[in-house]
Structures are given as structure tokens and as C-alpha cells.
PDB file of N, CA, C and O in Angstrom, chain B, residues numbered from 101:
ATOM      1  N   MET B 101      36.667 150.685 113.088  1.00  0.00           N
ATOM      2  CA  MET B 101      37.796 150.891 113.966  1.00  0.00           C
ATOM      3  C   MET B 101      38.380 152.287 113.815  1.00  0.00           C
ATOM      4  O   MET B 101      38.832 152.887 114.790  1.00  0.00           O
ATOM      5  N   VAL B 102      38.369 152.797 112.604  1.00  0.00           N
ATOM      6  CA  VAL B 102      38.890 154.140 112.371  1.00  0.00           C
ATOM      7  C   VAL B 102      38.091 155.145 113.194  1.00  0.00           C
ATOM      8  O   VAL B 102      38.659 156.075 113.767  1.00  0.00           O
ATOM      9  N   THR B 103      36.785 154.959 113.253  1.00  0.00           N
ATOM     10  CA  THR B 103      35.918 155.847 114.023  1.00  0.00           C
ATOM     11  C   THR B 103      36.172 155.681 115.522  1.00  0.00           C
ATOM     12  O   THR B 103      36.238 156.668 116.255  1.00  0.00           O
ATOM     13  N   LYS B 104      36.313 154.450 115.972  1.00  0.00           N
ATOM     14  CA  LYS B 104      36.532 154.160 117.391  1.00  0.00           C
ATOM     15  C   LYS B 104      37.733 154.914 117.938  1.00  0.00           C
ATOM     16  O   LYS B 104      37.689 155.428 119.055  1.00  0.00           O
ATOM     17  N   TYR B 105      38.798 154.983 117.164  1.00  0.00           N
ATOM     18  CA  TYR B 105      40.027 155.623 117.621  1.00  0.00           C
ATOM     19  C   TYR B 105      40.188 157.058 117.114  1.00  0.00           C
ATOM     20  O   TYR B 105      41.256 157.651 117.270  1.00  0.00           O
ATOM     21  N   LYS B 106      39.135 157.619 116.508  1.00  0.00           N
ATOM     22  CA  LYS B 106      39.116 159.022 116.053  1.00  0.00           C
ATOM     23  C   LYS B 106      40.269 159.341 115.101  1.00  0.00           C
ATOM     24  O   LYS B 106      40.842 160.429 115.163  1.00  0.00           O
ATOM     25  N   LEU B 107      40.608 158.403 114.227  1.00  0.00           N
ATOM     26  CA  LEU B 107      41.752 158.583 113.347  1.00  0.00           C
ATOM     27  C   LEU B 107      41.501 159.600 112.238  1.00  0.00           C
ATOM     28  O   LEU B 107      42.454 160.138 111.673  1.00  0.00           O
ATOM     29  N   GLN B 108      40.243 159.872 111.917  1.00  0.00           N
ATOM     30  CA  GLN B 108      39.938 160.837 110.856  1.00  0.00           C
ATOM     31  C   GLN B 108      39.712 162.247 111.389  1.00  0.00           C
ATOM     32  O   GLN B 108      39.529 163.176 110.603  1.00  0.00           O
ATOM     33  N   ASP B 109      39.721 162.427 112.710  1.00  0.00           N
ATOM     34  CA  ASP B 109      39.467 163.751 113.281  1.00  0.00           C
ATOM     35  C   ASP B 109      40.580 164.744 112.978  1.00  0.00           C
ATOM     36  O   ASP B 109      40.321 165.937 112.822  1.00  0.00           O
ATOM     37  N   ASP B 110      41.793 164.271 112.896  1.00  0.00           N
ATOM     38  CA  ASP B 110      42.959 165.112 112.637  1.00  0.00           C
ATOM     39  C   ASP B 110      43.197 165.132 111.125  1.00  0.00           C
ATOM     40  O   ASP B 110      43.309 164.073 110.508  1.00  0.00           O
ATOM     41  N   LEU B 111      43.275 166.299 110.531  1.00  0.00           N
ATOM     42  CA  LEU B 111      43.453 166.405 109.081  1.00  0.00           C
ATOM     43  C   LEU B 111      44.906 166.283 108.646  1.00  0.00           C
ATOM     44  O   LEU B 111      45.204 166.383 107.456  1.00  0.00           O
ATOM     45  N   GLY B 112      45.812 166.067 109.593  1.00  0.00           N
ATOM     46  CA  GLY B 112      47.202 165.828 109.241  1.00  0.00           C
ATOM     47  C   GLY B 112      47.882 167.031 108.614  1.00  0.00           C
ATOM     48  O   GLY B 112      47.681 168.168 109.041  1.00  0.00           O
ATOM     49  N   ARG B 113      48.688 166.768 107.597  1.00  0.00           N
ATOM     50  CA  ARG B 113      49.481 167.817 106.947  1.00  0.00           C
ATOM     51  C   ARG B 113      48.605 168.907 106.316  1.00  0.00           C
ATOM     52  O   ARG B 113      49.061 170.031 106.110  1.00  0.00           O
ATOM     53  N   PHE B 114      47.360 168.573 106.016  1.00  0.00           N
ATOM     54  CA  PHE B 114      46.433 169.545 105.433  1.00  0.00           C
ATOM     55  C   PHE B 114      46.334 170.813 106.284  1.00  0.00           C
ATOM     56  O   PHE B 114      46.206 171.913 105.746  1.00  0.00           O
ATOM     57  N   ASP B 115      46.392 170.663 107.605  1.00  0.00           N
ATOM     58  CA  ASP B 115      46.296 171.826 108.488  1.00  0.00           C
ATOM     59  C   ASP B 115      47.391 172.850 108.195  1.00  0.00           C
ATOM     60  O   ASP B 115      47.199 174.047 108.413  1.00  0.00           O
ATOM     61  N   THR B 116      48.532 172.384 107.704  1.00  0.00           N
ATOM     62  CA  THR B 116      49.648 173.271 107.394  1.00  0.00           C
ATOM     63  C   THR B 116      49.599 173.778 105.955  1.00  0.00           C
ATOM     64  O   THR B 116      49.796 174.967 105.704  1.00  0.00           O
ATOM     65  N   THR B 117      49.333 172.867 105.002  1.00  0.00           N
ATOM     66  CA  THR B 117      49.437 173.220 103.578  1.00  0.00           C
ATOM     67  C   THR B 117      48.139 173.689 102.949  1.00  0.00           C
ATOM     68  O   THR B 117      48.163 174.417 101.956  1.00  0.00           O
ATOM     69  N   GLN B 118      47.004 173.286 103.509  1.00  0.00           N
ATOM     70  CA  GLN B 118      45.680 173.576 102.954  1.00  0.00           C
ATOM     71  C   GLN B 118      45.500 172.983 101.560  1.00  0.00           C
ATOM     72  O   GLN B 118      44.660 173.457 100.796  1.00  0.00           O
ATOM     73  N   GLN B 119      46.276 171.952 101.215  1.00  0.00           N
ATOM     74  CA  GLN B 119      46.144 171.268  99.930  1.00  0.00           C
ATOM     75  C   GLN B 119      45.338 169.984 100.145  1.00  0.00           C
ATOM     76  O   GLN B 119      45.639 169.191 101.037  1.00  0.00           O
ATOM     77  N   VAL B 120      44.319 169.794  99.322  1.00  0.00           N
ATOM     78  CA  VAL B 120      43.416 168.659  99.472  1.00  0.00           C
ATOM     79  C   VAL B 120      44.174 167.328  99.486  1.00  0.00           C
ATOM     80  O   VAL B 120      43.795 166.415 100.220  1.00  0.00           O
ATOM     81  N   GLY B 121      45.214 167.207  98.706  1.00  0.00           N
ATOM     82  CA  GLY B 121      45.983 165.966  98.656  1.00  0.00           C
ATOM     83  C   GLY B 121      46.721 165.647  99.948  1.00  0.00           C
ATOM     84  O   GLY B 121      47.221 164.535 100.118  1.00  0.00           O
ATOM     85  N   ASP B 122      46.793 166.604 100.853  1.00  0.00           N
ATOM     86  CA  ASP B 122      47.476 166.405 102.130  1.00  0.00           C
ATOM     87  C   ASP B 122      46.527 166.041 103.271  1.00  0.00           C
ATOM     88  O   ASP B 122      46.968 165.915 104.414  1.00  0.00           O
ATOM     89  N   GLU B 123      45.238 165.870 102.986  1.00  0.00           N
ATOM     90  CA  GLU B 123      44.296 165.482 104.034  1.00  0.00           C
ATOM     91  C   GLU B 123      44.642 164.080 104.538  1.00  0.00           C
ATOM     92  O   GLU B 123      44.835 163.152 103.752  1.00  0.00           O
ATOM     93  N   HIS B 124      44.714 163.947 105.847  1.00  0.00           N
ATOM     94  CA  HIS B 124      44.996 162.671 106.518  1.00  0.00           C
ATOM     95  C   HIS B 124      46.339 162.080 106.096  1.00  0.00           C
ATOM     96  O   HIS B 124      46.475 160.865 105.952  1.00  0.00           O
ATOM     97  N   VAL B 125      47.319 162.943 105.900  1.00  0.00           N
ATOM     98  CA  VAL B 125      48.678 162.514 105.575  1.00  0.00           C
ATOM     99  C   VAL B 125      49.570 162.878 106.762  1.00  0.00           C
ATOM    100  O   VAL B 125      49.573 164.016 107.232  1.00  0.00           O
ATOM    101  N   TRP B 126      50.329 161.882 107.238  1.00  0.00           N
ATOM    102  CA  TRP B 126      51.229 162.097 108.362  1.00  0.00           C
ATOM    103  C   TRP B 126      52.577 161.501 108.039  1.00  0.00           C
ATOM    104  O   TRP B 126      52.690 160.619 107.187  1.00  0.00           O
ATOM    105  N   ARG B 127      53.606 161.986 108.722  1.00  0.00           N
ATOM    106  CA  ARG B 127      54.931 161.395 108.611  1.00  0.00           C
ATOM    107  C   ARG B 127      54.874 160.034 109.299  1.00  0.00           C
ATOM    108  O   ARG B 127      54.344 159.912 110.404  1.00  0.00           O
ATOM    109  N   VAL B 128      55.410 159.036 108.658  1.00  0.00           N
ATOM    110  CA  VAL B 128      55.406 157.683 109.211  1.00  0.00           C
ATOM    111  C   VAL B 128      56.817 157.352 109.686  1.00  0.00           C
ATOM    112  O   VAL B 128      57.757 157.362 108.892  1.00  0.00           O
ATOM    113  N   PRO B 129      56.968 157.060 110.977  1.00  0.00           N
ATOM    114  CA  PRO B 129      58.299 156.753 111.493  1.00  0.00           C
ATOM    115  C   PRO B 129      58.777 155.375 111.048  1.00  0.00           C
ATOM    116  O   PRO B 129      58.007 154.583 110.505  1.00  0.00           O
ATOM    117  N   SER B 130      60.031 155.107 111.281  1.00  0.00           N
ATOM    118  CA  SER B 130      60.626 153.812 110.981  1.00  0.00           C
ATOM    119  C   SER B 130      59.904 152.702 111.747  1.00  0.00           C
ATOM    120  O   SER B 130      59.333 152.942 112.811  1.00  0.00           O
ATOM    121  N   MET B 131      59.936 151.503 111.202  1.00  0.00           N
ATOM    122  CA  MET B 131      59.326 150.375 111.905  1.00  0.00           C
ATOM    123  C   MET B 131      60.310 149.700 112.865  1.00  0.00           C
ATOM    124  O   MET B 131      59.938 148.755 113.561  1.00  0.00           O
ATOM    125  N   ARG B 132      61.552 150.171 112.911  1.00  0.00           N
ATOM    126  CA  ARG B 132      62.528 149.609 113.837  1.00  0.00           C
ATOM    127  C   ARG B 132      62.030 149.815 115.267  1.00  0.00           C
ATOM    128  O   ARG B 132      61.651 150.921 115.651  1.00  0.00           O
ATOM    129  N   ASN B 133      62.037 148.740 116.042  1.00  0.00           N
ATOM    130  CA  ASN B 133      61.597 148.749 117.437  1.00  0.00           C
ATOM    131  C   ASN B 133      60.139 149.173 117.601  1.00  0.00           C
ATOM    132  O   ASN B 133      59.759 149.677 118.657  1.00  0.00           O
ATOM    133  N   VAL B 134      59.322 148.976 116.570  1.00  0.00           N
ATOM    134  CA  VAL B 134      57.915 149.379 116.627  1.00  0.00           C
ATOM    135  C   VAL B 134      57.185 148.687 117.781  1.00  0.00           C
ATOM    136  O   VAL B 134      56.232 149.236 118.335  1.00  0.00           O
ATOM    137  N   LYS B 135      57.628 147.496 118.134  1.00  0.00           N
ATOM    138  CA  LYS B 135      57.017 146.758 119.242  1.00  0.00           C
ATOM    139  C   LYS B 135      57.152 147.524 120.563  1.00  0.00           C
ATOM    140  O   LYS B 135      56.355 147.335 121.481  1.00  0.00           O
ATOM    141  N   GLU B 136      58.156 148.380 120.650  1.00  0.00           N
ATOM    142  CA  GLU B 136      58.460 149.099 121.895  1.00  0.00           C
ATOM    143  C   GLU B 136      57.891 150.510 121.930  1.00  0.00           C
ATOM    144  O   GLU B 136      58.166 151.247 122.877  1.00  0.00           O
ATOM    145  N   THR B 137      57.111 150.911 120.940  1.00  0.00           N
ATOM    146  CA  THR B 137      56.744 152.327 120.825  1.00  0.00           C
ATOM    147  C   THR B 137      55.263 152.615 121.025  1.00  0.00           C
ATOM    148  O   THR B 137      54.768 153.618 120.510  1.00  0.00           O
ATOM    149  N   ALA B 138      54.544 151.779 121.747  1.00  0.00           N
ATOM    150  CA  ALA B 138      53.128 152.040 122.018  1.00  0.00           C
ATOM    151  C   ALA B 138      52.992 153.340 122.812  1.00  0.00           C
ATOM    152  O   ALA B 138      53.914 153.703 123.542  1.00  0.00           O
ATOM    153  N   PRO B 139      51.895 154.031 122.691  1.00  0.00           N
ATOM    154  CA  PRO B 139      50.718 153.768 121.876  1.00  0.00           C
ATOM    155  C   PRO B 139      50.965 154.144 120.412  1.00  0.00           C
ATOM    156  O   PRO B 139      51.967 154.778 120.082  1.00  0.00           O
ATOM    157  N   TYR B 140      50.041 153.745 119.551  1.00  0.00           N
ATOM    158  CA  TYR B 140      50.254 153.828 118.113  1.00  0.00           C
ATOM    159  C   TYR B 140      49.359 154.852 117.427  1.00  0.00           C
ATOM    160  O   TYR B 140      48.356 155.305 117.979  1.00  0.00           O
ATOM    161  N   PHE B 141      49.754 155.200 116.215  1.00  0.00           N
ATOM    162  CA  PHE B 141      49.108 156.154 115.315  1.00  0.00           C
ATOM    163  C   PHE B 141      49.398 157.583 115.737  1.00  0.00           C
ATOM    164  O   PHE B 141      49.940 157.832 116.814  1.00  0.00           O
ATOM    165  N   HIS B 142      49.033 158.509 114.881  1.00  0.00           N
ATOM    166  CA  HIS B 142      49.368 159.913 115.067  1.00  0.00           C
ATOM    167  C   HIS B 142      48.764 160.516 116.322  1.00  0.00           C
ATOM    168  O   HIS B 142      49.279 161.504 116.844  1.00  0.00           O
ATOM    169  N   ASN B 143      47.682 159.935 116.813  1.00  0.00           N
ATOM    170  CA  ASN B 143      47.030 160.495 117.991  1.00  0.00           C
ATOM    171  C   ASN B 143      47.259 159.664 119.253  1.00  0.00           C
ATOM    172  O   ASN B 143      46.759 160.016 120.321  1.00  0.00           O
ATOM    173  N   GLY B 144      48.003 158.574 119.145  1.00  0.00           N
ATOM    174  CA  GLY B 144      48.306 157.749 120.304  1.00  0.00           C
ATOM    175  C   GLY B 144      47.105 157.073 120.933  1.00  0.00           C
ATOM    176  O   GLY B 144      47.131 156.751 122.121  1.00  0.00           O
ATOM    177  N   MET B 145      46.053 156.851 120.161  1.00  0.00           N
ATOM    178  CA  MET B 145      44.821 156.278 120.707  1.00  0.00           C
ATOM    179  C   MET B 145      44.790 154.749 120.697  1.00  0.00           C
ATOM    180  O   MET B 145      43.976 154.153 121.403  1.00  0.00           O
ATOM    181  N   VAL B 146      45.652 154.103 119.918  1.00  0.00           N
ATOM    182  CA  VAL B 146      45.626 152.649 119.797  1.00  0.00           C
ATOM    183  C   VAL B 146      46.671 152.075 120.766  1.00  0.00           C
ATOM    184  O   VAL B 146      47.867 152.307 120.592  1.00  0.00           O
ATOM    185  N   PRO B 147      46.224 151.331 121.783  1.00  0.00           N
ATOM    186  CA  PRO B 147      47.118 150.963 122.880  1.00  0.00           C
ATOM    187  C   PRO B 147      48.108 149.830 122.611  1.00  0.00           C
ATOM    188  O   PRO B 147      49.166 149.787 123.238  1.00  0.00           O
ATOM    189  N   THR B 148      47.795 148.918 121.700  1.00  0.00           N
ATOM    190  CA  THR B 148      48.670 147.756 121.504  1.00  0.00           C
ATOM    191  C   THR B 148      49.034 147.572 120.034  1.00  0.00           C
ATOM    192  O   THR B 148      48.332 148.044 119.139  1.00  0.00           O
ATOM    193  N   LEU B 149      50.143 146.880 119.805  1.00  0.00           N
ATOM    194  CA  LEU B 149      50.568 146.588 118.439  1.00  0.00           C
ATOM    195  C   LEU B 149      49.559 145.685 117.740  1.00  0.00           C
ATOM    196  O   LEU B 149      49.281 145.858 116.553  1.00  0.00           O
ATOM    197  N   GLU B 150      49.015 144.728 118.474  1.00  0.00           N
ATOM    198  CA  GLU B 150      48.023 143.822 117.889  1.00  0.00           C
ATOM    199  C   GLU B 150      46.808 144.601 117.384  1.00  0.00           C
ATOM    200  O   GLU B 150      46.308 144.350 116.287  1.00  0.00           O
ATOM    201  N   GLU B 151      46.343 145.541 118.193  1.00  0.00           N
ATOM    202  CA  GLU B 151      45.192 146.345 117.781  1.00  0.00           C
ATOM    203  C   GLU B 151      45.555 147.262 116.623  1.00  0.00           C
ATOM    204  O   GLU B 151      44.726 147.494 115.743  1.00  0.00           O
ATOM    205  N   ALA B 152      46.768 147.784 116.604  1.00  0.00           N
ATOM    206  CA  ALA B 152      47.214 148.628 115.491  1.00  0.00           C
ATOM    207  C   ALA B 152      47.214 147.842 114.181  1.00  0.00           C
ATOM    208  O   ALA B 152      46.843 148.381 113.138  1.00  0.00           O
ATOM    209  N   VAL B 153      47.623 146.581 114.226  1.00  0.00           N
ATOM    210  CA  VAL B 153      47.603 145.723 113.031  1.00  0.00           C
ATOM    211  C   VAL B 153      46.165 145.525 112.561  1.00  0.00           C
ATOM    212  O   VAL B 153      45.889 145.587 111.363  1.00  0.00           O
ATOM    213  N   ARG B 154      45.251 145.286 113.496  1.00  0.00           N
ATOM    214  CA  ARG B 154      43.832 145.114 113.134  1.00  0.00           C
ATOM    215  C   ARG B 154      43.269 146.393 112.508  1.00  0.00           C
ATOM    216  O   ARG B 154      42.544 146.333 111.516  1.00  0.00           O
ATOM    217  N   VAL B 155      43.603 147.542 113.087  1.00  0.00           N
ATOM    218  CA  VAL B 155      43.106 148.822 112.576  1.00  0.00           C
ATOM    219  C   VAL B 155      43.628 149.068 111.165  1.00  0.00           C
ATOM    220  O   VAL B 155      42.876 149.503 110.293  1.00  0.00           O
ATOM    221  N   CYS B 156      44.910 148.794 110.933  1.00  0.00           N
ATOM    222  CA  CYS B 156      45.488 148.983 109.587  1.00  0.00           C
ATOM    223  C   CYS B 156      44.789 148.105 108.559  1.00  0.00           C
ATOM    224  O   CYS B 156      44.482 148.556 107.456  1.00  0.00           O
ATOM    225  N   ALA B 157      44.542 146.866 108.917  1.00  0.00           N
ATOM    226  CA  ALA B 157      43.879 145.945 107.986  1.00  0.00           C
ATOM    227  C   ALA B 157      42.454 146.394 107.700  1.00  0.00           C
ATOM    228  O   ALA B 157      42.007 146.360 106.553  1.00  0.00           O
ATOM    229  N   ALA B 158      41.746 146.811 108.732  1.00  0.00           N
ATOM    230  CA  ALA B 158      40.352 147.226 108.559  1.00  0.00           C
ATOM    231  C   ALA B 158      40.257 148.537 107.787  1.00  0.00           C
ATOM    232  O   ALA B 158      39.407 148.682 106.909  1.00  0.00           O
ATOM    233  N   GLY B 159      41.130 149.498 108.112  1.00  0.00           N
ATOM    234  CA  GLY B 159      41.064 150.812 107.470  1.00  0.00           C
ATOM    235  C   GLY B 159      41.668 150.840 106.087  1.00  0.00           C
ATOM    236  O   GLY B 159      41.117 151.469 105.184  1.00  0.00           O
ATOM    237  N   GLY B 160      42.792 150.169 105.903  1.00  0.00           N
ATOM    238  CA  GLY B 160      43.485 150.227 104.623  1.00  0.00           C
ATOM    239  C   GLY B 160      43.001 149.225 103.605  1.00  0.00           C
ATOM    240  O   GLY B 160      42.980 149.507 102.407  1.00  0.00           O
ATOM    241  N   ASN B 161      42.610 148.050 104.076  1.00  0.00           N
ATOM    242  CA  ASN B 161      42.213 146.991 103.152  1.00  0.00           C
ATOM    243  C   ASN B 161      40.775 146.531 103.341  1.00  0.00           C
ATOM    244  O   ASN B 161      40.310 145.626 102.648  1.00  0.00           O
ATOM    245  N   ASN B 162      40.069 147.160 104.284  1.00  0.00           N
ATOM    246  CA  ASN B 162      38.694 146.772 104.585  1.00  0.00           C
ATOM    247  C   ASN B 162      38.597 145.272 104.863  1.00  0.00           C
ATOM    248  O   ASN B 162      37.734 144.580 104.322  1.00  0.00           O
ATOM    249  N   ARG B 163      39.498 144.785 105.716  1.00  0.00           N
ATOM    250  CA  ARG B 163      39.608 143.353 105.964  1.00  0.00           C
ATOM    251  C   ARG B 163      39.760 143.082 107.452  1.00  0.00           C
ATOM    252  O   ARG B 163      40.513 143.770 108.140  1.00  0.00           O
ATOM    253  N   ASP B 164      39.052 142.089 107.941  1.00  0.00           N
ATOM    254  CA  ASP B 164      39.219 141.625 109.318  1.00  0.00           C
ATOM    255  C   ASP B 164      40.208 140.472 109.304  1.00  0.00           C
ATOM    256  O   ASP B 164      40.025 139.506 108.563  1.00  0.00           O
ATOM    257  N   LEU B 165      41.243 140.563 110.111  1.00  0.00           N
ATOM    258  CA  LEU B 165      42.258 139.518 110.180  1.00  0.00           C
ATOM    259  C   LEU B 165      41.877 138.474 111.215  1.00  0.00           C
ATOM    260  O   LEU B 165      41.203 138.774 112.201  1.00  0.00           O
ATOM    261  N   THR B 166      42.312 137.257 110.983  1.00  0.00           N
ATOM    262  CA  THR B 166      42.144 136.208 111.990  1.00  0.00           C
ATOM    263  C   THR B 166      43.166 136.439 113.094  1.00  0.00           C
ATOM    264  O   THR B 166      44.133 137.177 112.904  1.00  0.00           O
ATOM    265  N   GLN B 167      42.955 135.811 114.244  1.00  0.00           N
ATOM    266  CA  GLN B 167      43.913 135.927 115.340  1.00  0.00           C
ATOM    267  C   GLN B 167      45.291 135.418 114.906  1.00  0.00           C
ATOM    268  O   GLN B 167      46.311 135.984 115.300  1.00  0.00           O
ATOM    269  N   GLY B 168      45.326 134.357 114.102  1.00  0.00           N
ATOM    270  CA  GLY B 168      46.587 133.813 113.604  1.00  0.00           C
ATOM    271  C   GLY B 168      47.322 134.800 112.708  1.00  0.00           C
ATOM    272  O   GLY B 168      48.543 134.931 112.795  1.00  0.00           O
ATOM    273  N   GLU B 169      46.582 135.495 111.846  1.00  0.00           N
ATOM    274  CA  GLU B 169      47.201 136.495 110.978  1.00  0.00           C
ATOM    275  C   GLU B 169      47.778 137.651 111.795  1.00  0.00           C
ATOM    276  O   GLU B 169      48.884 138.122 111.527  1.00  0.00           O
ATOM    277  N   VAL B 170      47.025 138.097 112.784  1.00  0.00           N
ATOM    278  CA  VAL B 170      47.504 139.176 113.646  1.00  0.00           C
ATOM    279  C   VAL B 170      48.770 138.731 114.373  1.00  0.00           C
ATOM    280  O   VAL B 170      49.733 139.491 114.473  1.00  0.00           O
ATOM    281  N   LYS B 171      48.764 137.512 114.874  1.00  0.00           N
ATOM    282  CA  LYS B 171      49.927 136.978 115.590  1.00  0.00           C
ATOM    283  C   LYS B 171      51.147 136.896 114.663  1.00  0.00           C
ATOM    284  O   LYS B 171      52.257 137.241 115.071  1.00  0.00           O
ATOM    285  N   SER B 172      50.949 136.446 113.435  1.00  0.00           N
ATOM    286  CA  SER B 172      52.062 136.348 112.484  1.00  0.00           C
ATOM    287  C   SER B 172      52.631 137.718 112.139  1.00  0.00           C
ATOM    288  O   SER B 172      53.849 137.888 112.094  1.00  0.00           O
ATOM    289  N   ILE B 173      51.773 138.684 111.900  1.00  0.00           N
ATOM    290  CA  ILE B 173      52.224 140.025 111.540  1.00  0.00           C
ATOM    291  C   ILE B 173      52.954 140.675 112.715  1.00  0.00           C
ATOM    292  O   ILE B 173      54.005 141.290 112.530  1.00  0.00           O
ATOM    293  N   THR B 174      52.403 140.539 113.916  1.00  0.00           N
ATOM    294  CA  THR B 174      53.068 141.145 115.071  1.00  0.00           C
ATOM    295  C   THR B 174      54.386 140.436 115.378  1.00  0.00           C
ATOM    296  O   THR B 174      55.318 141.070 115.871  1.00  0.00           O
ATOM    297  N   ALA B 175      54.484 139.137 115.098  1.00  0.00           N
ATOM    298  CA  ALA B 175      55.756 138.432 115.272  1.00  0.00           C
ATOM    299  C   ALA B 175      56.797 138.991 114.303  1.00  0.00           C
ATOM    300  O   ALA B 175      57.950 139.205 114.679  1.00  0.00           O
ATOM    301  N   PHE B 176      56.390 139.225 113.060  1.00  0.00           N
ATOM    302  CA  PHE B 176      57.312 139.831 112.088  1.00  0.00           C
ATOM    303  C   PHE B 176      57.750 141.211 112.563  1.00  0.00           C
ATOM    304  O   PHE B 176      58.941 141.521 112.564  1.00  0.00           O
ATOM    305  N   LEU B 177      56.787 142.039 112.967  1.00  0.00           N
ATOM    306  CA  LEU B 177      57.132 143.386 113.422  1.00  0.00           C
ATOM    307  C   LEU B 177      58.045 143.336 114.647  1.00  0.00           C
ATOM    308  O   LEU B 177      58.929 144.178 114.800  1.00  0.00           O
ATOM    309  N   GLY B 178      57.832 142.352 115.513  1.00  0.00           N
ATOM    310  CA  GLY B 178      58.700 142.179 116.671  1.00  0.00           C
ATOM    311  C   GLY B 178      60.116 141.815 116.278  1.00  0.00           C
ATOM    312  O   GLY B 178      61.065 142.134 116.995  1.00  0.00           O
ATOM    313  N   SER B 179      60.267 141.142 115.133  1.00  0.00           N
ATOM    314  CA  SER B 179      61.607 140.763 114.668  1.00  0.00           C
ATOM    315  C   SER B 179      62.425 141.972 114.212  1.00  0.00           C
ATOM    316  O   SER B 179      63.631 141.859 113.993  1.00  0.00           O
ATOM    317  N   LEU B 180      61.776 143.118 114.071  1.00  0.00           N
ATOM    318  CA  LEU B 180      62.469 144.333 113.661  1.00  0.00           C
ATOM    319  C   LEU B 180      63.099 145.069 114.853  1.00  0.00           C
ATOM    320  O   LEU B 180      63.694 146.135 114.695  1.00  0.00           O
ATOM    321  N   SER B 181      62.957 144.484 116.041  1.00  0.00           N
ATOM    322  CA  SER B 181      63.528 145.077 117.246  1.00  0.00           C
ATOM    323  C   SER B 181      64.989 144.704 117.388  1.00  0.00           C
ATOM    324  O   SER B 181      65.418 143.631 116.963  1.00  0.00           O
ATOM    325  N   GLY B 182      65.727 145.583 117.975  1.00  0.00           N
ATOM    326  CA  GLY B 182      67.139 145.333 118.212  1.00  0.00           C
ATOM    327  C   GLY B 182      67.699 146.377 119.157  1.00  0.00           C
ATOM    328  O   GLY B 182      67.014 147.323 119.546  1.00  0.00           O
ATOM    329  N   VAL B 183      68.924 146.192 119.507  1.00  0.00           N
ATOM    330  CA  VAL B 183      69.583 147.130 120.401  1.00  0.00           C
ATOM    331  C   VAL B 183      70.002 148.358 119.597  1.00  0.00           C
ATOM    332  O   VAL B 183      70.675 148.252 118.571  1.00  0.00           O
ATOM    333  N   LEU B 184      69.595 149.500 120.079  1.00  0.00           N
ATOM    334  CA  LEU B 184      69.981 150.737 119.412  1.00  0.00           C
ATOM    335  C   LEU B 184      71.368 151.146 119.872  1.00  0.00           C
ATOM    336  O   LEU B 184      71.726 150.916 121.027  1.00  0.00           O
ATOM    337  N   PRO B 185      72.148 151.743 118.997  1.00  0.00           N
ATOM    338  CA  PRO B 185      73.480 152.186 119.407  1.00  0.00           C
ATOM    339  C   PRO B 185      73.376 153.290 120.460  1.00  0.00           C
ATOM    340  O   PRO B 185      72.452 154.103 120.435  1.00  0.00           O
ATOM    341  N   GLU B 186      74.328 153.305 121.374  1.00  0.00           N
ATOM    342  CA  GLU B 186      74.344 154.335 122.402  1.00  0.00           C
ATOM    343  C   GLU B 186      74.682 155.673 121.768  1.00  0.00           C
ATOM    344  O   GLU B 186      75.582 155.771 120.933  1.00  0.00           O
ATOM    345  N   GLN B 187      73.959 156.688 122.171  1.00  0.00           N
ATOM    346  CA  GLN B 187      74.217 158.034 121.653  1.00  0.00           C
ATOM    347  C   GLN B 187      74.662 158.914 122.809  1.00  0.00           C
ATOM    348  O   GLN B 187      73.979 159.018 123.827  1.00  0.00           O
ATOM    349  N   LYS B 188      75.805 159.540 122.639  1.00  0.00           N
ATOM    350  CA  LYS B 188      76.296 160.444 123.659  1.00  0.00           C
ATOM    351  C   LYS B 188      75.698 161.811 123.446  1.00  0.00           C
ATOM    352  O   LYS B 188      75.690 162.343 122.336  1.00  0.00           O
ATOM    353  N   MET B 189      75.201 162.364 124.519  1.00  0.00           N
ATOM    354  CA  MET B 189      74.600 163.696 124.452  1.00  0.00           C
ATOM    355  C   MET B 189      75.706 164.743 124.559  1.00  0.00           C
ATOM    356  O   MET B 189      76.651 164.560 125.327  1.00  0.00           O
ATOM    357  N   PRO B 190      75.607 165.825 123.811  1.00  0.00           N
ATOM    358  CA  PRO B 190      76.645 166.865 123.900  1.00  0.00           C
ATOM    359  C   PRO B 190      76.541 167.597 125.237  1.00  0.00           C
ATOM    360  O   PRO B 190      75.468 167.688 125.834  1.00  0.00           O
ATOM    361  N   LYS B 191      77.663 168.107 125.682  1.00  0.00           N
ATOM    362  CA  LYS B 191      77.676 168.930 126.893  1.00  0.00           C
ATOM    363  C   LYS B 191      77.287 170.347 126.507  1.00  0.00           C
ATOM    364  O   LYS B 191      77.876 170.948 125.608  1.00  0.00           O
ATOM    365  N   LEU B 192      76.310 170.853 127.184  1.00  0.00           N
ATOM    366  CA  LEU B 192      75.847 172.206 126.901  1.00  0.00           C
ATOM    367  C   LEU B 192      76.421 173.164 127.949  1.00  0.00           C
ATOM    368  O   LEU B 192      76.677 172.766 129.085  1.00  0.00           O
ATOM    369  N   PRO B 193      76.617 174.410 127.566  1.00  0.00           N
ATOM    370  CA  PRO B 193      77.185 175.379 128.526  1.00  0.00           C
ATOM    371  C   PRO B 193      76.262 175.619 129.691  1.00  0.00           C
ATOM    372  O   PRO B 193      76.585 176.402 130.584  1.00  0.00           O
TER     373      PRO B 193
END
């Protein structure tokens, strides 16, 4: 799955620092409202939250999840959604 979505093509922070420990390192945003923020990953190649959960399991743990496991995880992630506070934009000259 990592290959399918070209997740290793971008070297991440390494491009800036040139430090080996920074290869494939990216800033990870908050999981709040993650259900509403498709597409997923640093390159926006993964179209759905369900597929993002499968990719994480396969890439990080070398594990294929059952449909029930994917459904449970995405239900949990969906529970992190809520109404964001209104933010007033400043008036610019």
C-alpha cells in the first residue's frame, strides 16, 4: 500500500535538514475532525479515512485489518469530530 500511494517518494523533513534521521518525517496534524479532512497523508493520495487506516496498519505494523477492525477504528476517529469555535478574521487595511 505504501508503494501504491507513493508515500516513500517524498523524503519529508530530510529535504530541509539533510539529516538521515529526518528521512520520511513529517509534521502530523491534530486528529480533531480528521474524518472531515480527506484526502490523507502528506501527499494527499489516500482518498478515504478507511483506506488511510488500512495503509497505516499495513505500513506501520505490517498487518492487514479486517473490515470490522477498520470500521471500529474509523468510528473512534469519527468520535473526535466536533464543532470548531468561530474565529473572527482581522480587518486588514
